[in-house]
N, C-alpha and C positions, 0 to 999 in steps of 0.2 A: 405608416403605423405597423408595428410588429404584431403578428397574431399571437395567440396564447403560447404556442410553441412553434419555433421557426429556426432555420439555420441560414447563415449567410457568410460571405467572405468578409473578414474584418478589415477595417481601414486604419490608417495611422491615428485617426482621432479616437480609436477604441483602445489605445495602448493601456491606459490606466485600468480599465475594466479587465483587460486580458491579464495584466500583471497581478491583479487581485485574485483571479482564478489560479494562476500559476503558483502564487504564494501559499495556497492552501496545502500543497504537498511539495515543499521545497526540495526534498531529497529526490523523490521520483521524477520531478519535473526539471531537474537541474540542467539537462541537455537543452531543452527548448527555452527555458528561462534565460540561460546564458546567451543564446542567440538573439532573443527578443530584446534583452537589455542593451545589446550592442547595436542591433540593426533596426529596432522598432518593428512595425508591422508592414512596412513597404515590401511587397513581394520580391522586388528585384534585389534589395539589400538583404532581405531575410533568406533568400534562396528558396522561397516557396510561399504558398498562401497559408494564412491562418484562418481556419473555419471556426465560427462561433455558433453555439446553440443556445437559444433563449427559451426560458420558461417563465411565464407570467411577466414578460418584459425584462427579465434579468438574465444577464449572461452567466450561464452555469457550467458550460463545458466547452472545451476547445479541441481542435484537431489540427496538428501541423501537417501540411501536405507539401513536402519537398522531396529530396532524395529518399527520405524515409516518410512513412505515414505514421503519425504518432497521436493516438487518442490521449487526451489530458483531462483528468477529473470527469470522465465521460459517463454519464448516466445511461441506462439501457435505451431510453428514448433518443438520447443524443447519438449513441452508437448507430441506431437505425438511420437517423438522419445523415450521419457522416457516411455510412455505407451507400445510401442512395446517391449522395453527391459524388462519391468516389466512382461508383458504377457509371454515372453519366459522363464523368471526365475521362474515364479509361485509366488503366494503370500507367503511371509515370514514375513510380518509385521503385527502388531496388529492394525494399523491405518494409514490413509493418512491424513496429516495435513499440512496446509500452507495457503498462501494468497488465498482468496476466488476464484478469477477468474481462476487461473491456477489449483488449487486443484479440483474445480468443473469440469473443462474440463478433467482433468486427470481421475477422477472417471467415467465420462461419457464414456470414452474410455475403461476403465478397467471393468466396471460393467458387461458387457456381459460374461466375463470369470471369474471374481473374485466374482461377486455378489452371493446372496444379502448381503448387509451390515447389521450388527446388528442395527446400528443407523447412520443417517447422520445429523450432526449439521451444517446447511448450512450457518448460519450467526452468527459469534462470534465476536462482536466488539473488535478491537484492540485499546487499550487506552494507552495514555502516559502522563507524566508530567515531568517537570524539576525543580519544586520548591515545597516548603512546603505550605500547605494551610494557608489562613489568619484567618479563623474562626473556625478551628477544632484543638483543642489542642491534642497532642499525648498522648495516654494512658501511664501514668508513670509506670504502672505495666507490660507492655509488654517489654520483655527483651530477650536476647539471651538464648537459651537453652544450658545447659552444657552437656558435654559428659556423666556424671553420671546420667543424666535425660532422657536418651534415652527411658527407659521403660515407663516413664511418657508420653512422646510425641507420642509413637508408636500407641496406640489405637486410638488417634485422627487422626493420619495420615491415618490409615486403614479405619476409618469411613468416612473421607473426600473423599478418593479415591473411595470407594465403592459407596458412594452417587453420586459422580461426574461422574464416568465412567460406573457404572451399574454392575460391576463385582468386586469381591474382589481381591486385589493385592496378597493375600496369596494363591490363586489358582495356580495350575501348579507345581511350584518348592517349594511350602510351604512358599513362601514369602521371600526367601533368597535374591533375587536380589533387591526387594523393600526395605527390611530392610537395605541392604547395602547402597542403595541410601539415605535413611533417615539418616543413620549414617554418611554418607559422608557430607551431608548438616549440620548436627549438628557439626561434627568435624571441618568444615571450618567456623563455626560461622555465618551460613546463615539460621538458623532455629530460629524462634521467637514465643513466646507465652505469654499469661497471664494465670497463674495458680490460682485456688481458694485456700482457706485455707486448703483444703484436698489434694492439689497437683494435682487436675484434671484440664484439659485444658478447659479454657473458650473461648479463641480466639487463633488462630494460623495462621501463614503464613510463607513461605520460600522465600528467594531470590534464584531462580533456576539458569537459564542461566545468565552468567555475562561476559561481555567483558569490555574493557576500554571505549567503547563508550556508551553502554546501558546494562541494566540488566532487568530481568523479575521477577516480583513477582508471585508466584504460591501457590497452596494449601491453599487458604484462606478459613477459616472454623470457624464458631461459634458453640459451643455445642448447641444442640436443646433446652435445657432447659433455655439457656441464650439468645435465639434469640428474636429480637424485643425490646431489652432493651438498645440499643445504644452502643454496644461494637465494632461493625464492623468499623465504620468510625474512631474513635480515635485509634483503633488498627492498622488500615491501615496507619494512619498518623505516628504512632510510627515506623512501619517497613519502611515507606518511608524515615523517617529521617535517619535511619541507612543506607539505600540504597544510598541516595544522599551523605552522609558524607563519607562512606567507600568503595563504590563499583563503581558507574558510575554516570555521569551527567544527564542521561536520564533514567527514570524508566518506564517500560511498563507492561502490562498484557493483557490477553484476556479473555473474559467472555461469557457465554452462553446468547444469546439475551433474553431467557425466564426467566432468573434469575433477576427479577426486583429489589428485595432488594439489591443484590450485586451491580448492576449497579448504583442504587441510592447512595449507600455508596461511590463508587468510584468517581462518579461525585461530591459528597459533599467534597471529599478530594482534588479535583482539576484535576482529570484525564479527558482527552478529547479524544473523538473518532477520530482516524486518518485513519482507514481502517477496514478491517474485515478478519477473518480467517474462514476456513471451516474445519471440522473434519469428517472423515468417520471412524466409529468404527466397528471392526470385532469381 
């Protein structure tokens, strides 16, 4: 019997209830929803546990505990319960990421035992659009990357990740997991780039998380020698066209608030701010 408020690790039989919570915020929850729709709630297939918080016997909040710790539709009482569970388990994640209010509160509760963080990005605007821009033509040279072009795209992916996160994705396991993820995106037709005449990446981006309701563009990167030359906005428009046509009716992304050029490019393509994420990096 569940008490008035309680938390527990969800089981495969809780899938429908968990999806109902995730569906309450389809854009913000796209990353976790996409994983759950494919893997269900089995921890081995999901790559982590899904914690549930119950109020009056109803599942109201979730927290994904895998490589990332992600609070989902988390009420203040749920955040406290998830923090207690995370403290007992010890830190096994490389980041805490999610909607700013609940993520910030979760980190405040965990910092005394988990801190210090390597970096806290307290305000990362969440941006969305559901249409193509009127005044930016898609770059006709941005296209899907083929499976036989994995070696061409990988250096750009590593450079983007290192620049964005501050550590190389090749550390630890030699990059096996990261390379597998890049290969998965290429294989599923969700990796896009413009290559120059020598086969080097000029612009790239991927459609990462994807559900029937929303998808998320990630890994946006322009090679340093091509920056400031107007490749970002047309490149984004090209990826947006693929996303709207082939993946989902709403396209989202989140961006560091200090990345002024990127924010300017996204606004130019028609993305609008609808909220904010916070990321705590270890």
